[in-house]
N, C-alpha and C positions, 0 to 999 in steps of 0.2 A: 180428785185423785192425783197424786204425785205420780210424775212420769217415771217410768222404770229404765226409759233409753241412757246409756251410758255415754258420758264424754270420750271424744275421739282425738282431742287434741294430744300433743307431744308430752305435755305433764301428765296427762291422765294414763297414757300408754306406760310411761316411766314409773308412776306410781303403782301400776299394775304390776310391772316386772319386779318391782322392789317388793310387792307383798305377795297375793295370791298368785301370781304368774311365774313366781321365783321357781318353783320346781319344774315348770316347762323351759324355763331359761337354762336350767342347770342340765336337763336331759338334752336341749339342742347344742350346748357346750361340748358335752360328752361325745355327740355324734359327729363333730367336725374334724377334719384331717388337722387343721391347724391347733388343736388342742393338744398340748406337749405332756399332759399327765396322765395318759391312758394306763401305764403301767402301776401307778399308785392310786387311780381312782380320783372322785372330786368328793369333797365334803360338803362345799357350799361355793354358791355364786353370789354376789351382791354388787348393786349398782354404785360405782365409784363416782361418776360425773357424767353430765349430759349438756348437750345445747340443741335446740331444734334448727336444723337446716331450713326446713320449710314446715309450715303448718297445715298448708292445703295443696297437696296431701301430706298427711303427718310423715316427715323424714327426720331421724334423729341420729346425731352423732353420739355414739354411746361408748362409754368406758366402764369395763367391769373388772371385778376381782373374781377370778376363779381360784379359790384358797388364797395364795399369796401372789399369784401371778395376774399381772394386768393384760387385759385384752382389748381390743378396739373391734365391736361389734355393733355397727349401724343397723338400726331397725326401722321398719317402714310398716304401714298399714295396706294391705291388700285385699282386694275383693274375692278371692278364691284361693284355695287350697292348693299347694304346689307340692315339690319334692319334699319329703321329709327332712332332708339334709339342708333344705334353705327354709324351713317354716319353724317358727318358734313355738307357735300355740295360738289358740283363739281369743280373740278380744273383740266385744260389742258386735258380734254376729260376723265378723271378718276375720281375716289371719294376719297374724304378725309374722314378717318376713324377715330374712337377711336382707338389708336393704340393697344390697349389690344386685339382686335380681328384680328389684323394682323400677321399672322403665325410666323413672324421673330422677332418681338418685343420681347418677353419674352426671348427667347435664346441670343439676342443681349445683353440683360440686364445682363443675368448670365455672358457672357463673359466678359462683362466690369467690373462686381464685381469681378470675379475670378482674373483679371488683376489689379485690382486696379486703374483704370483709372480715370482721372480727365478731365472732358469735360468742356472746357472754354465756357462761355456764354458772352452775351454783357454786362452784370452787375455782374457778379461773377462766380461761377463754380458749376457744378454738381460733387460730388465726390463719386466714387464708391468704395466699399471695402466688404472683406469677413472676416468672423471670421477665425482667425488661432489656430490651424491647421485645414485645412479644409478637410471634409470627401470626399476624392478624389473619392471614390466609387459612393457615392450618386451624386456628381456633375458631373461625367462622364455618370452615367445613366441618369439624368435630361437632360444633353446636348443633348441626343439622343432621348428622350422621345417626345410625342406631348406635346404642350403647350395648355391647355384647360382653357379658362376663365371661371370664375363662374358667371353666369347671375343672381343670385337671390339676390346679396348685394344691400345695399342702401347707406351707408356712405363712402364704399371704393369698390374697385375692385380687386380681385385676380386671379391669373392664376396658375394652378397647373401642375406641370411637372410628370405626371404618379403618382407615389405613393413614391416618393423620396423628391422633394422640392416644396414649395408653395410661390409665390410672392404676396405681397400686396401692391397695390399704394394706399397711403394716399391722399385721394381727397382734403381734406382741411387742407393742412400743415400749421403749425404755428411755427413763430420764436421763439426762446428763449427754445429750448430742448425739445426733444419729450418724455413724460413720457413712452410711449410704448417702444421706444429703449432702455431707460435706464432700465426700468424694466427686458427687455428681455436679455441685457447683464449681468446684476447682476444675474438673475435667472439661465440662461445658464451656469455660473460658479459656481452654488450650486450642490456638490457632492450627488448624490443619489435621487434628485428630478425628477420625472419622470410624473409631472403632468403639465407641460408646454412645448411645443414644442420647441426645441434648435433653437437658432438664428444662422444663416447661413451666412448673410450679410445684406448690407443696401445701400441706395443713400441717400446722404444728399446735400442740395443747401445751398452754402455758398454765403452771400454778405454782405453789410456792417452793416446789422441787425443782423448777427450771422448765426447760423445753423439751417437747417429746414429739417426735414426728410420727404422724399417724397416716398420712398421705402423701404419696409422690407422683407427679405427673411427667411424662417423657413424651418425646416426639416418637411416633410409631416408625420401626425400620422392618421395612417389607424383607422377609426371610422364609426360608424353606423348612424350618424348624431347628431345634437345638442341636448342638455338636454330638451330643450323645446319640440322638435318633440318627443323624446324617452318618456318624461313623459307624454305627450296628449296621445299618441298611447296607452300606458299602462293604462291610465284611462278611454280612450274609450272601451278597453277590459274589464276593471273591471264594467264599466256602462253596457254594454252588459250582462254581467253575473248577475249583479243585477237585471235588467229587465228579464231575461229569467229563473233565478232558485231560488228556495226557500232554497237551500241548503247554508248555511252559511260558510260551510268549503272550499266551492269552492272558494267563494268571499275572505274569509281570506286567502286563498292560493295566490291568485292573488295580493291582496293587499300587503301581506307579501313580495312576490318577489320584487315588487316596492318599498316597505319599507326598503329592503335590499340596492338597489340601492340609496336610498336617504342618508341612512347612511353612505355608503361608499362617496358619494357626500360631506357629512360633514366632513369625515374623510380626503379627498384629499383636501379640503378647509383649514382645520386645518394645514396640512403639508405644504401648500403654505405659509401659515402666519407665520408658526415656521420658513420657509426658509427666509423670508422677515426679520425676527427679528434676523437673525443668524450671522450678522456682525457688532460687535460694533466698529470697526477701521474705516469703512467707513462713512463719515459724512452724505452723501445722504441718506444711507440704515441705520444707526445706531439707535437702539431703544432709544426713549426718554420718560422721565417720564411726563405723562399728568399733566398739572398745571392747578390751578384756572382760570388762564388767558384762556386757552384752552377752558376750559368748559364754562366759561363766553361768549366767543366768539361763540361756539357752540349752547349755547342755544339762544343767543341774533339773531343768523342767522336764527335759526329755527322758532323763534316766528316772526321775520320780515318777513320771507318767508309766513307764514300764513297770516299776514296783507296784504301782496301784492297779495296774491292769492284771498283773499277776495274782494279785489278792482278789480281784473280781472274779477272775477265771476259777480260782481255787473254789470260789463260794458257789460257782455255777455248775461246776464239775459233776457234782452228784447227779444232777437232772440233766444236763446237755453234754451228750458226748463229745460233741466237736470242743467243745471248753476243756474237757481232759487233755485231749491232743494239743489244743493251743498252750495249755499250761505247762505241759512237757517242753514243749520247744521254747517257750520264753525261758523258763528256768534254766534250760541247758544254753541258751544263747546270750544271756545276760553278760559274759565277759566279751563277746564278739560285738554285742551292741554298744557297749562301752568304748570298745576300740574304734568301732565307725563312728561315733560321736566325737571322737577327738578331732576328726577333720574340720570341725567347726571352730577349732583354734586358728585355722589358716585364714579365717576372716579378719582377726584381729591384726591387720599386716599394716594399718596406718594410712592406707589407700582407698580400701573399700567401704562403699557408704552403705545405710539403711535409708529406706524410704517408706511412705505410706504404700500398702499394697492391698490386693484385692481380698485376701484372707480367706478365702474359700473356693479356690480356682479348681475347675474341673470342666469337663464337657457339657455338663449340664447348665452351665453359665456361659456359653456363648451361643449366639445365634449364626445360622449359616446364611451368609447372604450370597448373591451372584457371583461378587468378586473376591470376598474375603469372609471375616467373621466380625461381630460386635459383642462387647463383653456387657452382662447384665448383672444385677444382684450383688451390690458391695456393700453389705451389712456385716460380712465375716461370719466365720462358724458360730452358728447360735448358740452352742453349748459354751462357747468361752465368755469371760467377762467382758463387758463393754470397753473397759479401758485397755485390755488386751487387743481387742479388736482395733480400736484407734491407734495403738503403738506403732512405731516405724520397726520395720522389719528388713531382714534380707530378702531381696525380691525373689532369690532361689527357692524361697520356701513355696511361692505360688507356681513357680515352675514344677517343683516337685509333686505339688496336687495335681497338675495336669499329666504328669507322666505316669502318676498312679491311675488316673483316669483312664488312660491308655491301656494299661494292663487290666483293669476292670473291663475295659470294652473287648478285649480279647477273651477274656474268661466267658462274659457274657455270650458273645458270638458260639464260642464252642458248646456252651451249655443248651443253646438254641438247637441245636443239631441233633438228629437221631443218634443213641447210644452207639450204635453200630459204626458210625462214621467219625466218632471224636478221636479215636487212637490215631489214625493216619492223619487227622487235620491239626492235631496238638503240636508237633513240631513245626509246620509251616505258619500257624498262627503265632508260635514263640518267635519265629524269624521276621514275620511282619512286625511284631512289637518292637523288637530290637531296631529295625528299620526305622519305624515310626518314632521312636525315641531319638535316633540320630537326626532324622529330619526336623523334628521339633527343636532340638537344641541349635541346630545349624540355622534355622530361620530365626530363632530368638537371638543368638549372639550377633547375628548380622545386624541387627537393628537396635539392640538394648544399649549398645555401647555408644549412641549417637547423643550424647549428652554431655556437658563439661563434667559432672559427677561421674565418679566411676562407680557403677553398681554391679559389676561382675568382676570376679577375682582376677588377678592379672594372668594367670595361665588357664588354658582350658583342662589340664589334669586336675587342678584345684577346683575349679567349676565342677567337674563330674563328681569329686570326692564329696564335695559339700553338697551337691545335689543328692548323692546317696544316702547321706546322713538325714536331710530333711525328708527324703521318700520314706525312709525307716521310721521317722517320726510320725508320719501320715500315715502308713501301714498301722502301727500301733493305734492311732486315733480311729482308723477303720475298724479295727479289730474290736474295739470296745462299742462302736456303732452297731456292728453285725451282732456281737453278744447280746445286745439290747433289744435289737429289732429285727435281724433275720439270722437267727444261729445257722441255718442251712448254709449261708454265704460265709461262714467263718474260714474255710479253707482259702478263698481268694486272699484275703490279705495275708493269711498265714503262709501261703505260697510265696507272695511278695517279700515277706521277710525273709525266707529261706534262701530265694534268689539273691536279695540285696546283702546277704552275710556271705555269700560265697566268693 
């Protein structure tokens, strides 16, 4: 009598996911926070390519296509059912898991990178690499540390190896060169820069379309949380003091401590941009003079986005009341928006340079350390095309992103208070935001100018006008995001637009 026992090797698992297990794989993808197609639904999922990282236990590097979008979804076979968010479905009496929650997955990837393995797949290969020279102490300690997946992320998934190394899987990898890998390789080689976790290794998928980064490994930086959490916590304490005391000195002391942090954040941001402008010999990173063509492109793109946003608001207005209000504001403000955008013309002065930038800079993209901040996540705004995210920009676009994030923090701090407290707190938080913006810009301009290339306009007044134009661009981007994800938050960027136009 033939045995009914099913094979449990990597090939059998992939065969299952491509066949009878496909509906379970589709349901698994739809449950994930990193799946970007929730609004339109998911028609089909198919296996695109795979390679076995290990056969015993089966650990699989898996690329799938969810409709037309590629995702990196490593899989593993586990002995028990777990959280539905982490479980794909049953196979051979066991559970198919998201491999990040298998205890051996992270360590096997570390081994593959340390050894420079090439894992042959059906249509290409997965190429594992480590930065040379390796920090052998860090790698050795990481190899013996527990591997702890981070459960709170949305677009990517990370595994921390104690406090030595941290591995990030890029869930939506794109062919054509990873902006983040490029940035980290460059910044890791910048002497004296302490504001970016050093690159330790990576995994790239190679096929006929080129290279696609699927895994990044960096040094672990001890921190107390991201900048958003830090600022909101401090603002919460400030609001509590404002409500509880009439002593302005106590409030000023609290606000002053946070102001010092914001000033240091500005200084760290300036050092980052100075580093990105420091190598005139490397074409992909050498500073370039901003031209009239650049400015014209940026202005046209900004105004085009406003028109497209107004059309989206008009479509959404019948079902979303806040969209109706936003549409009225946008239509009335178009002449003013065009006038503010004219400030970008001042960048074509023959002396101001564009450089590679972060591209999605906000409080959630920095980590608070004991002395300063470190910057993470250099892939840029996910909604923008890859070539746009790799293009050189005016660094004030990053500055504007952080200023908008400070505005969001003030609104979020106010929203966290009881309704009865908000009216008296509103002017105090508005005053704090104005002070925080000045502190950030003071810190930034103090350090950003320390490079042979001029990355700031010649005058502070021009810098502020250009920042306002880029803030307005960012607020419109935020308005589109809130329309599609959190309609109740539409008033936040809308208030920002109104303030920037006054």
